[in-house]
C-alpha positions as MATLAB code, in Angstrom:
seq = 'XXXXXXXXXXXXXXXXXXXXXXXXXXXXXXXXXXXXXXXXXXXXXXXXXXXXXXXXXXXXXXXXXXXXXXXXXXXXXXXXXXXXXXXXXXXXXXXXXXXXXXXXXXXXXXXXXXXXXXXXXXXXXXXXXXXXXXXXXXXXXXXXXXXXXXXXXXXXXXXXXXXXXXXXXXXXXXXXXXXXXXXXXXXXXXX';
ca = [
      81.155    3.152  185.931;
      77.433    3.454  185.193;
      75.134    3.761  188.181;
      71.571    2.522  187.769;
      68.985    5.117  188.714;
      65.342    6.015  188.217;
      64.940    8.932  185.826;
      61.903   11.166  186.355;
      60.826   13.546  183.612;
      58.121   16.177  183.563;
      56.565   14.835  180.364;
      55.574   11.534  178.803;
      58.464    9.270  179.684;
      58.354    7.247  176.476;
      59.616   10.146  174.375;
      62.840   10.527  176.377;
      63.395    6.917  177.414;
      66.208    6.118  174.894;
      68.376    9.112  175.901;
      67.972    8.416  179.611;
      68.540    4.682  179.292;
      71.732    5.508  177.381;
      72.717    7.762  180.312;
      72.400    4.782  182.693;
      68.783    4.891  183.864;
      67.267    1.574  184.930;
      63.772    2.912  184.414;
      62.288    6.172  183.115;
      59.118    7.527  184.714;
      56.978   10.578  184.195;
      56.093   12.641  187.265;
      52.638   10.987  187.245;
      54.131    7.470  187.022;
      56.211    8.160  190.129;
      53.128    7.640  192.312;
      52.649    4.015  191.261;
      56.291    3.025  190.850;
      57.445   -0.030  192.760;
      61.129    0.868  192.936;
      62.692    0.612  196.411;
      63.020    3.732  198.560;
      66.812    3.680  198.545;
      67.231    3.846  194.760;
      68.825    7.036  193.392;
      66.430    9.214  191.395;
      67.350   11.927  188.919;
      64.799   14.567  187.945;
      65.506   15.818  184.434;
      63.793   18.667  182.618;
      62.800   18.301  178.968;
      65.103   21.182  177.990;
      68.123   19.183  179.194;
      67.044   16.176  177.174;
      66.741   18.141  173.956;
      69.560   20.680  174.253;
      72.293   19.141  176.419;
      74.749   16.852  174.620;
      76.600   16.348  177.934;
      73.508   15.159  179.828;
      75.042   11.760  180.647;
      78.072   13.470  182.216;
      75.879   15.818  184.249;
      73.689   12.944  185.443;
      76.782   10.949  186.390;
      78.170   13.921  188.343;
      75.045   14.391  190.491;
      74.725   10.639  191.077;
      78.333   10.269  192.192;
      77.905   13.227  194.542;
      74.703   11.744  195.978;
      76.275    8.351  196.539;
      79.359    9.880  198.151;
      77.294   11.832  200.716;
      74.511    9.263  201.184;
      75.712    5.729  200.511;
      72.383    4.432  201.923;
      73.912    1.173  203.042;
      73.923    1.603  206.807;
      77.432    3.043  206.854;
      78.212    6.132  208.960;
      76.727    9.212  207.344;
      74.127    7.230  205.456;
      70.483    8.268  205.794;
      69.597    4.907  207.337;
      72.614    4.310  209.504;
      71.762    3.325  213.084;
      71.639    6.383  215.293;
      71.330    8.897  212.460;
      69.004   11.796  213.324;
      66.558   10.901  210.548;
      66.311    7.249  211.616;
      65.947    8.117  215.303;
      63.158   10.624  214.646;
      61.424    8.476  212.023;
      62.075   11.108  209.362;
      63.748    8.959  206.721;
      61.025    9.830  204.221;
      61.094   13.543  205.022;
      64.782   14.392  205.047;
      67.836   13.508  203.078;
      70.297   14.874  200.595;
      69.408   16.531  197.312;
      72.058   17.296  194.711;
      71.113   20.262  192.526;
      72.970   21.335  189.421;
      74.133   24.939  189.469;
      75.989   26.989  186.916;
      77.357   30.524  186.799;
      75.204   33.448  185.767;
      76.562   34.922  182.546;
      73.955   37.605  181.921;
      73.693   40.945  183.674;
      71.306   40.886  186.625;
      69.540   44.082  187.622;
      67.879   44.997  190.907;
      64.378   46.401  190.525;
      62.277   47.814  193.349;
      58.582   47.089  193.981;
      57.585   49.949  191.697;
      59.642   48.483  188.855;
      62.382   51.119  189.018;
      65.909   49.955  188.196;
      68.072   50.438  191.267;
      71.353   48.642  190.592;
      73.317   45.785  189.114;
      73.907   42.518  190.949;
      77.325   40.898  191.139;
      77.251   37.825  188.892;
      79.784   36.008  191.089;
      77.274   36.046  193.962;
      74.503   34.288  192.010;
      73.960   30.894  190.373;
      71.334   29.349  188.116;
      69.815   26.257  189.697;
      68.562   23.597  187.312;
      68.431   19.936  186.496;
      69.488   17.248  186.784;
      68.499   17.051  190.456;
      69.380   13.821  192.301;
      67.989   12.362  195.528;
      66.975    9.012  196.956;
      63.435    7.951  196.059;
      62.353    8.135  199.717;
      63.183   11.853  199.632;
      61.305   12.596  196.400;
      58.144   10.504  196.842;
      56.591   12.569  199.671;
      56.626   15.782  197.619;
      54.660   14.135  194.794;
      51.308   14.755  196.497;
      52.307   18.216  197.673;
      53.036   19.252  194.099;
      49.809   18.152  192.502;
      50.042   14.376  192.482;
      47.992   13.169  189.552;
      45.969   16.403  189.197;
      46.098   16.982  185.411;
      46.330   20.764  185.893;
      49.384   20.431  188.189;
      51.012   17.270  186.845;
      54.331   18.815  185.786;
      55.895   20.797  188.620;
      58.982   22.769  187.672;
      62.378   21.687  188.987;
      62.413   24.833  191.147;
      59.058   23.863  192.703;
      60.348   20.339  193.414;
      63.537   21.683  194.967;
      61.616   24.217  197.093;
      59.272   21.476  198.359;
      62.225   19.228  199.220;
      63.921   22.053  201.138;
      60.653   22.803  202.978;
      60.588   19.157  204.103;
      64.083   19.470  205.555;
      66.280   18.103  202.768;
      69.894   19.228  202.659;
      70.790   20.640  199.249;
      74.300   20.283  197.868;
      75.265   22.212  194.742;
      76.972   20.406  191.875;
      78.592   22.458  189.119;
      78.733   21.077  185.580;
      81.968   21.032  183.658;
      83.246   24.317  182.274;
      82.134   23.186  178.817;
      78.528   23.796  179.914;
      79.098   27.011  181.891;
      77.819   29.223  179.086;
      74.540   27.364  178.688;
      71.571   29.579  179.530;
];
């Protein structure tokens, strides 16, 4: 089943529109176009980095995975557990636009990670099993993503393309709950 969603890319949206429409997007917007979009607040949004669009043949599967996770934890239809259900903490406090669920893609670390002190001296090796790469696609409802647009540069041409990590950090700072979604094992070795 294909789920319609708004795709947001960090570059000119026209270049990547065919791949994202094939993955089920209803509309493809650049970060700058997000400010003037007229899509409803409850629509699912998927932030995709250009690297994923060029290098990931399983992008549609990864997008589908984060969307299904988002919809399962935030059906957004007034049902119990939904962000807008009567009596939910966000509705009661008027925080619907500031809180919500964010689904971030994570994958195992396959390289060796080293600890380095402030002076740059190697002081140990980190356990790979205790770390994960966080990347895109990142899914949320539009009402969760829109408020961070201005915080991350808005239409300022020098700050127009915030990194996925910056977007995720801003969402967490606003009170979003992040849920990790792991891609299939076929993509685990991707760096």
